[in-house]
N, C-alpha and C positions, 0 to 999 in steps of 0.2 A: 685198735684191738681186732684180732681176727674174729673173735666170737665173744663179746663181753659177758655173756651169760655163763661162760665156762672157763675163760682164761683171764688171768690178770697179768699176762706177759706182753711185753713188746717183742715181737719176733721180726728181726730184720728181713728174713725171707719173705714174709707176708707183705711187708711194705714194698720191697723191691718188685715183687711180681705184680702187685696192684698198680704201682707207678709206671710199669711198662705201658699201661693204657692211659694213665693220667697225664703222661708227658704230651699227649695229643691235645689237651685242653686246659691244663693248669700247671704251667711251668713253675709258678711261684711255690706251689705246694711241693712239687718234686724237688726243687732246690732246697726247700726247708727240710724235707725228709733226708736228703743226702747229707746236708749239713749236720743234722742230728746224728747220723751214723758216724761221720768222721770225728765229731766231737767226743763220741763215746768209744772211739778206738783206743787201744792201749798205746803205751809209749813207743812201741815198735811199729805203730800204724796198722795193726791188725784189727779189722772191724769187728763189731759185736755180732754175736749170734742171737742173744736174748738179753733183755734188760727188764728187771722186775724188783718188786719190793719183797724183802724177806727179813723177818724179825724186826729190826729197827732201822734198816737202811736199804738203799737200792743196791742190787747186785748186778754184775755184768758177766755174762758168759761170752767168750770170744770164739770166733770161727776156727775150727781145727784145719789142719793141712788139707784133709780130704773133704772139707765142707763145701757144698755147692753154692753157699752164699757168696763166696769170692767171685764166682763166675757171674752170677746174676748182678752183683754190684758193678762189675766191669761193663756188662751189657747195658744196664740202665744208665750208667754214666755216659757211655757212648751215645745212647739215644737222646739223653738230655742235651748233650753238646750239639748233636745233629739238628734237633728241633729248635734250640735256643740261640746257637752261635755264641754262647756265653763263655768265651775263652778265659776270662778272668777267674770265674768260679772253677772251670775245668782245670786250670793250673793249680788251684787249691786241692782239688780232688786227686790230681795226678800222682803224688807220692803214695797215696792210699791205694789207688788203682794198681799202680806198679807193684806194691807190696802184695796185694791180693793175687796178682798173676804169678809172682815169684813163689809165694807160698804154695799155690795150687800145683805149680809145675814140679814141685818136689816129688809129686806122685807120678811123674811121667817116666816111663821106661820103654825104650825101643819103640817110641812113637805111639804108645797107648797110655791112658790114664789108669792107674791102679788105685783101688779104693776098697774099703771094708763093706760099705753099704751096697746092697744088690742093685738099687736103681736110684730113684729120686728121694726116698725117705731117709730118716736119720736113725734107723735102728738096724740091728744085725751086724755081725762081724765075721766076714769070710773074705780074706784079701785076694784080689785078682783083678784082671783087666776088665774094665767096664765100658760098655757102649755109651751109656748116658753121660758119664763124666768125660769121655773122650770127645763126644759131640760138643758138649759145652765148652771144653777147653779150646777146641778149634775156633768156635765162634768168638770166644773171649779174646784169644790171641789176635784175631783179625780186628776185633773192635778196639783192642789196645793200640794196635798199629794205626787205626783210624784216628784215635785221640792224639797219639804222638805226632802224627803228620799234621793234624790241624793246629797243634800247638808249636809246630816247628822244632820238634825234638827228634828229627831223623838222625840215625846213627847206625853203625855196624850192628849194634844190638838189635835194632828194629829189623834190619835185613835178616838177621839170624832168626828172629821170631817168625818172620814171613816164611822162611824156609822150613821152620819147625811145623807151622800150621799145615803147610802143603804135605810134609812127610806124615803128619798124623792123619790127615785125610786119606792118604795112600794106605797107611797101615790099618785104619778103620775098615776100609773096604777089603783089604787083603786078609786080615787076621780075624776080624770079628763078624764078617759077613758069612753066613752059612748058606751054601748052595743048596743044601738039603732042606733047610727050613725056610729059605727065602726071607731071611730076617737077620737083623743085627743082634748078636747074642753076647753073653758074658762067659767067663771061665772062672772056675773056683781056684782056691789056693793050691790044691794038689795038681792042677793042670787039666782036670776033667772039665767037660763042657757043662755049663749050667743049662738044664733042660727048659727053663722058663722063658716065656715070651713077656717082655716088659714094655710098658707103655712109653718109657723114656726114649726108646729107639725111634719113635715117630718124629722126634725133633730133627733127625738126620735129613728127613725129606724137607721139612720147612726151612732148614738152614742150608739147603741145596748142597749137601755133601755126597749125594749119590747120583749116578747117571739116571736118566729118566726111566730106563727099563727096570733098574733095581728099585727105584722109588715106587713104581707101580706094583712090583712084586711084593715089596714090604707092606704096602697098604692092603693088598689082597690077603696077605697072611694075617695082618691085624684084623681084618674083617672076618676072617675065618675063625680065629681063636679068641679075640678080645672084644668083639663088637656085640653088644646087646642092642637090637634095633630100636627098642623103646626107650632105653635109658642112656646108652652110650658105651664108653670104652672101659673095660676092666683095667685095674692096675697091673694085673699079672694073670698068667695062665700057665700051668695048672695052679689051682688055688689050694696049695698043700703046705703052706708055711707052718700050720699047726702041727704037722708031723715032722718038721725040720728044726724044732726049737734048739736042740743041742748042736746041730750042724751049723746053723747060722748064729748060734750063741744069742738068741733072743732072750729077753727077760720074761720068762714064762710065755704066756700066749699074747704078748703085746702086739703081735701082727694081726691078731683077730681070728675068729672062726672063718671058714670058707664063706665067700661073698660079702664079708664085712671088712671095714677099715682097709689096710693095705693088702689083705689076703683076698683080693678080687672085688673089693668095693669099687664103686664108680665115682671118681673124683672129677671136679669141674675142669681142672687143667688137662686131664687125659682127654676129655671131650674137645677142649680147645686145640690141643696139639693135633688131634685127628682132623678137625676142621681146617686148621692151617695147612696140614699136609695135603688135603684134598685141593685146596686153593692152589697150592704150589704146582700141582700137576695139571692144573687147568680145569678141575671139576668144581667150579664155583657154584653152580646151581645145586649140585648134590650137597656141597658144604652148607649152603644157606638152608636147605631143607633140614639138614641135621641140626644146625644151630637152633632153628625155630622149634624143633621137636624136643631137644635135650637141654638147651641152655637158657631159653627165655622163661619168664615167670609163667606165661600162658602155657607153654609146652610142658613145664614141670607140673603145673596144677592139673593138667589134663592127661597125665601119665599115671601108671599104677601107683596107688597110695600117695598121689601127688599133693603138694601143698605149696603156697606161695613163698618160696624160699630160695635164696642163694646159699647153698649148703656146703658142708665139708665133704661128705660122701653119701652115696645111696646104696642100700642093700641090693645086691644083684641076684638074689636067690629066686629064680623064675619058678621053681617048684614049690614055693611056699607063698601063696597069695597074701598071707598076713604080713610077711616080711618084704616081699618084692617091691622095690622102689621106695621103701621107707627112708626118710631123710634123717641124717644125724647132724646135729649142730646147724640149725636153720639160718643163722646169721653169720655169713662168712665173707669177709671183706674181699679176699682175692678171688673168690668165685665171681663176684660182680666185676672185678678187674679184668679177668680173662674174657668174660662175656663182651665187655666193651672193646677189649683188644682185638678180638676176632672180627668185630664189626668194622673197626677202623681198617683192618687188613683187607676185609672184603671190599671196602670202598676204594681201595687203591687202584 
C-alpha cells in the first residue's frame, strides 16, 4: 500500500517505482511483484493500473493507452533482468512487456508521444505532445530492445524500434526543446505552447537524452523556476491549475490550490529526478547535499514544519509559515523507494 492510512488500493505505479530501488537488494520480492502484475493482466495482456475491493469483490482497472505504467513496467522488467539474469522469468514477462510497448506507441505521432495528461500525474485532459511521455517512451523502447537481445529475440522489428527511439530523441530535441525557455516543454491540443515548466522534463537529463550543454541549461532553468532550496522541486510552475479547470478539464479543483498537491506541491520523485540529473552532469557533491537536505528523515525533520516522514507531497507556500513544508500523507512507500534509488545511483 502506498499509504495504508488513506488508501485501500493496490497501485501498480507505486510498486513499480518502489521496486526500481528494491531490485538492488531483494530480487525475490521484485519477481513476486512482477508476477502479481502479470497474473492480474487482462486476456489481452494489458497490465493493471489499480486493484481494490469494492462492494463484494476485487476490482481491476487496467492501464490506458496513454498510461505511464506501461513504461515503468518495461523499465523495471529490464532492470530485473539486468540484475538477476533470470531469463526464464523474463521470457514469461516478455509478451506483457511487448504488449505494453505496443499499447503505448499507439500515442506516437511524428516522433513524439501525444497524451492527455500534462505531465506525470493521472488527471487533466488536453491532448498534445508531451516531453515526459516522449522521454519515457525512448527509455522504454531501448529497455525493450535490451530485453529482446538478452532473450535472443532479435528481428527486423527490433531494428525498427531502435531506429524509432533514435528518431524520437531527435524530435524531442528538435520540437520540444525551447531555446527561449532553455527547457523541454509541451504543446496544447490547439497547437499553442504550454507555458508551464514541468518536473518530468528532468528525466531527459538522467536518461542521457540531451547533449551536455542543454542538460546544464535545463537544470539551470529548473533551479530558477522549480527549486525551493529548503524543500526541493515543485511539480510545476506557474502554479495556476486552479484557474485552468475548464481548459484542462479537471474535476473541480482536483489539482489543488497553489503550492499544494500537483499544483506546485513538492513530491519525493521530483526531488529524486533533480538529484539524478545533477549526478548525470557530474555534480555528485551538490546532489548529495540536496539529498541529505530534502530526502533523508533527518533533513525532513529539520526543515520547515518538518516531521519524520516519507511523504506524498509537501506544501511549498514560502509566504505562509503555518503551511510551508507541511507534510501530506506521511507514510508513502515509493518516497522511500526513490530515496534508496538515488543512494544506489550515487554509489555507482
